[in-house]
C-alpha positions as CSV (number, residue, x, y, z in Angstrom):
1,M,1.4,-17.1,-9.4
2,K,-1.7,-15.1,-8.7
3,C,-1.9,-12.3,-6.2
4,L,-5.1,-10.6,-5.2
5,L,-4.1,-7.3,-3.7
6,Q,-6.5,-5.0,-1.8
7,R,-5.7,-1.5,-0.6
8,V,-6.6,-1.4,3.1
9,T,-6.7,1.0,6.0
10,Q,-6.2,-2.0,8.3
11,A,-6.0,-5.8,8.0
12,S,-5.2,-8.7,10.3
13,V,-4.8,-12.5,10.3
14,T,-5.9,-14.6,13.2
15,V,-5.1,-18.3,13.9
16,A,-6.7,-20.1,16.8
17,G,-7.6,-16.8,18.4
18,E,-4.1,-15.3,18.1
19,V,-3.3,-12.4,15.8
20,V,-0.3,-13.6,13.8
21,G,-0.1,-10.7,11.3
22,E,-1.5,-7.2,11.4
23,I,-1.0,-3.9,9.4
24,D,-2.6,-0.5,9.2
25,R,-2.5,1.3,5.9
26,G,-1.1,-0.8,3.1
27,L,-1.8,-3.9,1.0
28,L,-3.5,-7.1,1.9
29,V,-2.0,-9.6,-0.6
30,L,-3.6,-13.1,-1.0
31,V,-1.2,-15.4,-2.8
32,G,-2.1,-18.4,-5.0
33,V,0.9,-20.5,-6.1
34,E,0.7,-22.7,-9.2
35,P,2.9,-25.7,-10.1
36,E,4.9,-23.9,-12.8
37,D,6.0,-21.1,-10.4
38,T,9.7,-20.7,-9.6
39,E,12.0,-18.3,-7.8
40,Q,11.9,-16.2,-11.0
41,T,8.2,-15.9,-10.7
42,V,8.6,-14.8,-7.1
43,T,11.1,-12.1,-8.2
44,R,8.8,-10.8,-10.8
45,M,5.8,-10.8,-8.5
46,A,7.7,-9.0,-5.7
47,E,8.8,-6.3,-8.2
48,R,5.3,-5.8,-9.4
49,L,3.8,-5.7,-5.9
50,L,6.4,-3.2,-4.7
51,R,6.0,-0.9,-7.7
52,Y,2.3,-1.2,-8.3
53,R,0.8,2.3,-7.8
54,V,-2.6,2.1,-6.1
55,F,-2.3,4.9,-3.5
56,A,-3.5,8.4,-4.3
57,D,-1.2,11.4,-4.7
58,A,-2.3,15.0,-3.7
59,E,-4.5,15.1,-6.8
60,G,-6.3,11.9,-6.0
61,K,-4.6,9.9,-8.8
62,M,-3.1,6.4,-8.1
63,N,0.5,7.4,-8.4
64,F,2.1,6.1,-5.3
65,N,3.3,2.5,-4.5
66,V,3.0,1.0,-1.0
67,A,6.5,2.2,0.1
68,Q,5.9,5.8,-1.2
69,A,2.6,5.8,0.7
70,G,4.2,4.7,4.0
71,G,2.3,1.5,4.0
72,A,2.9,-2.2,4.9
73,I,2.0,-5.5,3.3
74,L,0.1,-8.3,4.9
75,L,0.9,-11.5,2.8
76,V,-1.5,-14.4,3.1
77,S,-1.2,-17.7,1.3
78,Q,-4.5,-18.7,-0.3
79,F,-4.4,-21.8,-2.5
80,T,-8.0,-21.4,-3.6
81,L,-6.8,-18.5,-5.9
82,A,-5.1,-21.2,-8.0
83,A,-8.3,-23.3,-8.3
84,D,-9.7,-24.4,-11.6
85,T,-13.1,-22.9,-11.8
86,A,-13.6,-23.2,-15.6
87,S,-16.5,-25.6,-15.4
88,G,-18.8,-27.4,-13.0
89,N,-20.2,-26.4,-9.6
90,R,-17.1,-27.2,-7.5
91,P,-13.6,-25.9,-7.8
92,G,-10.7,-28.3,-8.7
93,F,-7.3,-27.9,-7.0
94,S,-5.0,-29.8,-9.3
95,T,-4.0,-26.4,-10.7
96,A,-2.6,-25.3,-7.3
97,A,1.0,-26.1,-6.3
98,P,1.8,-28.9,-3.9
99,P,2.0,-27.6,-0.3
100,E,5.8,-27.9,0.1
101,Q,6.4,-25.9,-3.1
102,A,3.7,-23.3,-2.2
103,S,5.1,-22.8,1.3
104,E,8.6,-22.4,0.0
105,L,7.6,-19.8,-2.6
106,C,5.3,-17.9,-0.2
107,D,8.2,-17.6,2.2
108,A,10.5,-16.5,-0.7
109,L,8.0,-13.8,-1.7
110,A,7.8,-12.5,1.8
111,E,11.6,-12.2,2.0
112,A,11.8,-10.5,-1.5
113,L,9.2,-8.0,-0.4
114,R,11.0,-7.3,2.8
115,R,14.1,-6.4,0.8
116,G,12.0,-3.7,-0.9
117,D,12.0,-1.3,2.1
118,V,8.5,-2.1,3.3
119,R,7.3,-3.8,6.5
120,V,5.8,-7.3,5.7
121,E,3.6,-9.3,8.0
122,T,2.3,-12.8,7.1
123,G,-0.4,-15.3,7.9
124,R,0.5,-18.9,8.8
125,F,0.8,-21.3,5.9
126,G,-1.6,-24.1,5.9
127,A,-3.5,-22.9,9.0
128,D,-7.2,-22.2,9.3
129,M,-6.9,-18.4,9.2
130,Q,-9.5,-15.7,9.7
131,V,-8.6,-12.5,7.7
132,A,-10.2,-9.2,8.7
133,L,-9.8,-6.1,6.5
134,V,-11.1,-2.7,5.7
135,N,-10.8,-2.4,2.0
136,D,-10.0,1.2,1.1
137,G,-11.9,2.4,-1.9
138,P,-12.6,-0.4,-2.5
139,V,-9.5,-1.0,-4.5
140,T,-8.8,-4.6,-5.5
141,F,-6.6,-6.0,-8.3
142,L,-5.6,-9.4,-9.5
143,L,-1.9,-9.6,-10.6
144,E,-0.6,-12.7,-12.4
145,V,3.0,-13.5,-13.6
């Protein structure tokens, strides 16, 4: 599982002209699910996302996690994160999990994050989504478990 997290001052996901998920300060997390991912992967990733310190303390150091910063998480499935880009001029997607597995694990990740005392919004799995964000910093990290 790969998660690209971006610290944001605001982010939203729109599907067919309807906003389906929206946050102010927090993390936009794009999720790529791989075939070997399991419920254990979800648990480890949720723990990392909830504990990852990317928000500044009074001294400007990244010492606060999303909950400590009073933020929320916008979780968006993005199978292209799991693409094989090692060679050629076009990505391959055999390294991405099948849609049924990916959908189930993305839902499980959202639920695991919600148990972490933080508001979680989501995109719509498999939909053509437009994601808008204001990256704060910019701060962007790729987490893998």
